[in-house]
Backbone as CSV, one residue per row, in Angstrom:
resi,resn,N_x,N_y,N_z,CA_x,CA_y,CA_z,C_x,C_y,C_z
1,MET,225.735,-39.610,130.183,225.784,-39.801,128.660,226.602,-41.171,128.682
2,GLN,226.190,-42.531,127.798,226.306,-43.053,128.206,227.051,-43.795,126.814
3,SER,227.817,-44.280,126.654,227.964,-45.328,125.265,228.193,-46.138,125.369
4,GLY,228.141,-47.765,124.428,227.974,-49.003,124.490,227.664,-49.440,123.241
5,GLU,227.236,-51.073,123.576,226.200,-51.268,122.292,225.117,-51.462,123.496
6,ALA,224.044,-51.487,121.538,222.435,-51.804,121.560,222.118,-52.872,120.999
7,SER,221.007,-53.943,121.800,220.923,-54.712,121.254,219.052,-54.403,121.254
8,TRP,218.337,-55.558,120.238,217.135,-54.824,120.501,216.587,-56.581,120.187
9,TYR,214.902,-56.515,120.568,214.549,-57.677,120.872,214.157,-58.264,119.953
10,SER,213.759,-60.094,119.914,213.692,-61.371,118.781,212.013,-61.086,118.829
11,ALA,211.644,-61.400,117.587,210.583,-60.836,117.627,209.608,-62.256,118.417
12,THR,210.462,-63.200,119.038,209.388,-63.722,119.784,209.160,-63.094,121.111
13,PHE,209.417,-62.200,121.558,209.382,-61.196,122.534,207.878,-60.380,122.408
14,GLN,207.400,-60.674,121.408,206.101,-60.328,120.769,205.211,-60.469,121.738
15,GLY,204.434,-59.671,122.496,203.173,-59.770,123.945,203.714,-60.322,125.023
16,HIS,204.714,-60.391,124.990,205.398,-60.367,126.721,205.025,-59.445,127.880
17,LEU,205.406,-60.009,128.450,204.955,-58.302,129.629,206.563,-58.279,130.073
18,THR,206.449,-57.014,130.197,207.516,-56.117,130.272,207.748,-55.493,131.680
19,ALA,208.715,-54.984,131.716,208.754,-54.962,133.323,207.674,-53.739,134.379
20,ASN,207.549,-53.169,133.404,206.264,-51.735,134.302,204.871,-52.422,133.538
21,GLY,204.759,-53.855,132.786,203.137,-54.292,133.286,202.745,-54.643,131.863
22,GLU,203.307,-53.295,131.176,203.209,-53.765,129.668,203.487,-55.018,128.375
23,ARG,202.636,-55.006,127.548,203.125,-56.043,126.790,204.001,-55.461,125.841
24,TYR,205.276,-55.956,125.597,206.124,-55.514,124.413,205.475,-55.346,123.382
25,ASP,205.262,-54.596,122.701,205.114,-53.978,121.071,206.549,-53.602,120.232
26,SER,206.760,-54.762,119.557,207.849,-54.438,117.910,207.931,-53.186,117.508
27,GLY,206.063,-52.613,117.299,206.092,-51.512,116.476,206.183,-49.907,117.524
28,ALA,206.516,-49.869,119.469,206.713,-48.823,119.411,207.859,-48.646,119.752
29,LEU,208.320,-47.235,120.316,209.621,-46.784,120.401,209.554,-46.982,122.064
30,THR,210.328,-48.134,122.202,210.612,-48.487,123.532,211.541,-49.394,123.650
31,ALA,211.807,-49.545,125.018,213.699,-50.162,125.423,213.701,-50.664,126.901
32,ALA,214.439,-51.398,127.209,214.575,-51.822,128.522,216.046,-51.329,128.634
33,HIS,216.624,-50.650,130.073,217.750,-50.320,130.442,217.799,-50.548,131.985
34,ARG,218.877,-51.308,132.094,219.622,-51.476,133.952,219.399,-51.260,135.082
35,THR,219.025,-49.602,134.402,218.818,-48.843,136.081,218.089,-47.224,135.643
36,LEU,218.088,-46.995,134.728,217.374,-45.986,134.525,216.015,-45.468,135.186
37,PRO,215.037,-45.272,135.456,213.410,-45.041,136.334,212.695,-45.795,134.973
38,LEU,211.400,-46.692,134.979,210.490,-46.962,134.180,209.727,-45.930,133.932
39,GLY,209.742,-45.535,132.727,208.560,-44.304,132.163,209.465,-43.043,131.643
40,SER,211.224,-43.498,132.188,211.598,-42.255,131.845,212.450,-42.516,129.843
41,TYR,212.843,-41.117,129.722,213.123,-41.451,128.114,214.305,-41.077,127.838
42,VAL,214.907,-41.614,126.908,216.342,-41.822,126.592,216.293,-41.628,124.708
43,ARG,217.337,-40.301,124.797,217.293,-39.832,123.042,218.904,-41.210,123.067
44,VAL,218.993,-42.167,121.394,219.657,-42.963,121.585,219.920,-42.669,120.099
45,ARG,221.768,-42.547,119.966,221.917,-41.841,118.990,222.833,-42.951,118.590
46,SER,222.968,-43.364,117.206,223.466,-44.987,116.866,224.971,-44.070,115.900
47,LEU,226.086,-44.831,116.790,227.437,-43.890,116.210,227.780,-44.394,115.150
48,ALA,227.044,-45.665,114.259,227.490,-45.729,112.881,226.946,-44.972,112.236
49,THR,225.440,-44.669,112.379,224.225,-43.889,111.607,224.283,-42.836,111.681
50,GLY,224.208,-41.950,112.555,224.375,-41.024,112.909,222.996,-40.574,113.498
51,LYS,221.697,-41.469,112.918,220.185,-41.201,113.102,220.472,-41.125,114.935
52,THR,218.957,-40.246,114.940,218.585,-40.991,117.447,217.420,-41.192,117.323
53,VAL,216.863,-41.362,117.967,215.402,-41.663,118.305,215.252,-41.873,119.268
54,VAL,214.160,-41.450,119.998,213.657,-41.112,121.953,212.890,-42.529,121.983
55,VAL,213.576,-42.815,122.856,212.435,-44.310,123.830,212.134,-44.273,125.130
56,ARG,211.255,-44.475,125.771,210.487,-44.607,126.970,210.835,-46.562,127.440
57,ILE,211.490,-45.962,128.422,212.302,-47.118,128.998,210.587,-48.257,129.635
58,ASN,210.703,-48.757,129.221,209.620,-49.991,130.130,209.882,-51.324,130.246
59,ASP,211.376,-51.049,130.007,211.293,-52.914,130.937,213.356,-52.779,131.471
60,ARG,213.720,-54.070,131.800,214.885,-54.142,132.611,215.774,-54.936,131.487
61,GLY,216.738,-54.594,131.644,218.037,-55.677,130.655,218.836,-54.725,130.064
62,PRO,219.380,-54.619,129.535,219.686,-56.249,129.031,220.522,-56.434,129.779
63,TYR,221.002,-57.990,129.690,221.483,-59.060,130.517,222.466,-59.764,129.999
64,VAL,223.451,-59.253,129.095,224.264,-59.524,128.572,225.858,-58.862,128.655
65,ASN,226.493,-58.903,128.999,228.016,-57.984,129.136,227.926,-57.351,128.506
66,GLY,228.601,-55.986,128.562,228.810,-54.647,127.613,227.486,-54.342,126.907
67,ARG,226.460,-54.773,127.413,225.589,-53.678,125.596,224.613,-53.393,127.011
68,ILE,224.238,-51.734,126.590,223.740,-51.124,127.820,222.173,-50.623,127.896
69,ILE,222.102,-51.161,126.528,220.276,-50.742,126.386,219.900,-52.195,125.389
70,ASP,218.595,-52.032,125.566,217.547,-52.947,124.640,216.949,-52.655,124.415
71,LEU,216.399,-52.343,122.713,215.982,-51.172,121.906,214.688,-52.226,121.415
72,SER,213.323,-51.765,121.816,212.468,-52.553,120.398,213.084,-52.482,119.593
73,TYR,212.037,-52.995,118.483,212.755,-53.207,116.575,212.284,-52.066,115.787
74,ALA,211.079,-51.335,116.046,210.925,-50.228,115.439,211.799,-48.966,116.102
75,ALA,212.555,-49.148,117.216,213.327,-47.969,117.465,215.257,-48.578,117.038
76,ALA,215.102,-49.659,116.689,216.546,-50.103,116.129,216.545,-50.176,115.024
77,GLN,215.304,-49.670,114.099,214.699,-49.920,112.471,215.191,-48.007,112.470
78,ALA,214.424,-47.113,113.490,214.852,-45.974,113.503,216.116,-45.588,113.213
79,LEU,217.054,-46.360,113.891,218.231,-45.649,113.808,219.489,-46.612,112.910
80,GLY,218.929,-47.400,111.954,219.297,-47.764,110.987,219.625,-49.188,110.453
81,LEU,218.762,-50.611,112.035,219.178,-51.393,111.900,220.167,-52.600,110.867
82,PRO,221.257,-52.651,112.002,222.444,-53.675,110.374,222.169,-54.836,110.950
83,ASP,222.601,-55.327,110.065,222.760,-56.858,110.009,223.143,-57.986,111.013
84,ALA,224.047,-57.231,111.597,224.418,-57.895,113.273,223.638,-57.942,114.752
85,ARG,223.618,-58.166,115.943,222.399,-58.269,116.696,223.175,-56.927,117.098
86,SER,223.912,-56.241,116.961,223.874,-54.718,118.150,224.840,-53.862,117.587
87,MET,224.684,-53.198,117.657,225.238,-50.915,117.007,225.912,-50.668,118.463
88,ARG,227.023,-50.034,117.955,227.546,-49.310,119.194,226.217,-47.982,118.912
89,VAL,226.270,-47.582,120.086,225.324,-45.929,120.965,225.320,-45.191,121.427
90,GLN,224.985,-43.684,121.111,225.618,-43.586,122.925,223.414,-42.651,123.115
91,ILE,223.609,-42.787,124.412,222.715,-42.476,125.249,222.461,-41.797,126.472
92,GLU,221.653,-40.752,126.147,221.514,-39.680,127.092,219.453,-39.192,127.878
93,ARG,219.683,-39.890,128.443,218.446,-39.327,129.281,217.737,-37.874,128.629
94,VAL,216.865,-37.358,128.807,215.603,-36.336,128.273,214.561,-36.161,129.173
95,ASP,214.142,-35.211,129.064,212.908,-34.855,129.853,211.903,-35.723,128.855
96,LYS,210.908,-35.166,129.507,208.979,-35.632,128.352,208.834,-33.927,127.264
97,ALA,209.030,-33.880,128.128,208.965,-32.553,126.980,209.823,-32.404,125.336
98,GLN,211.247,-32.987,126.064,212.330,-32.964,124.938,211.834,-34.449,124.367
99,ALA,211.202,-35.196,124.336,211.316,-36.681,123.751,210.515,-36.556,122.763
100,GLY,209.027,-35.349,122.474,208.351,-35.165,121.701,207.458,-36.482,120.891
101,SER,206.250,-36.483,120.779,205.414,-36.891,120.410,204.345,-36.545,119.675
102,ASP,203.532,-37.215,118.949,202.214,-37.519,118.499,201.168,-37.119,119.235
103,GLU,200.026,-36.419,118.549,199.077,-35.962,119.529,198.697,-37.276,120.360
104,ASP,198.805,-38.512,119.578,198.100,-39.748,120.273,198.916,-39.773,122.048
105,GLY,200.606,-38.817,121.903,201.459,-39.955,122.629,202.105,-40.724,122.146
106,THR,202.627,-41.303,121.447,203.525,-41.740,120.206,205.133,-40.797,119.887
107,LEU,205.732,-41.684,120.366,206.941,-40.691,120.268,206.986,-40.783,118.565
108,THR,207.637,-39.949,118.276,208.014,-39.518,117.173,210.092,-39.918,116.824
109,THR,210.033,-40.355,116.112,211.824,-40.557,115.726,212.319,-39.021,115.218
110,GLU,213.769,-39.088,115.763,214.101,-38.214,114.667,214.807,-37.770,113.488
111,ARG,215.358,-37.498,113.150,216.535,-37.226,111.977,218.040,-36.674,112.424
């Protein structure tokens, strides 16, 4: 488990290539992490709101001191997107079975 600051991608990144070759989609539940394997899943919990979301790691970053994860806009919204550019979170790697998904394979948000 890791705690620290999370930030999220700005709208200007829409469609840019991520580290695993996918195009960034602001509506997908994805994130960037410096060291976790691409394709792994992480449960992210906002320490302010208590809300959680599971994201798939598809990019590298963040490259700002003190930040531990960069979230897609959809993931940040699921956590209760604050007005500030970052929020305190706790992250924990989970396996695919714990991630939960719809029939089409897209991740679902938790409460």
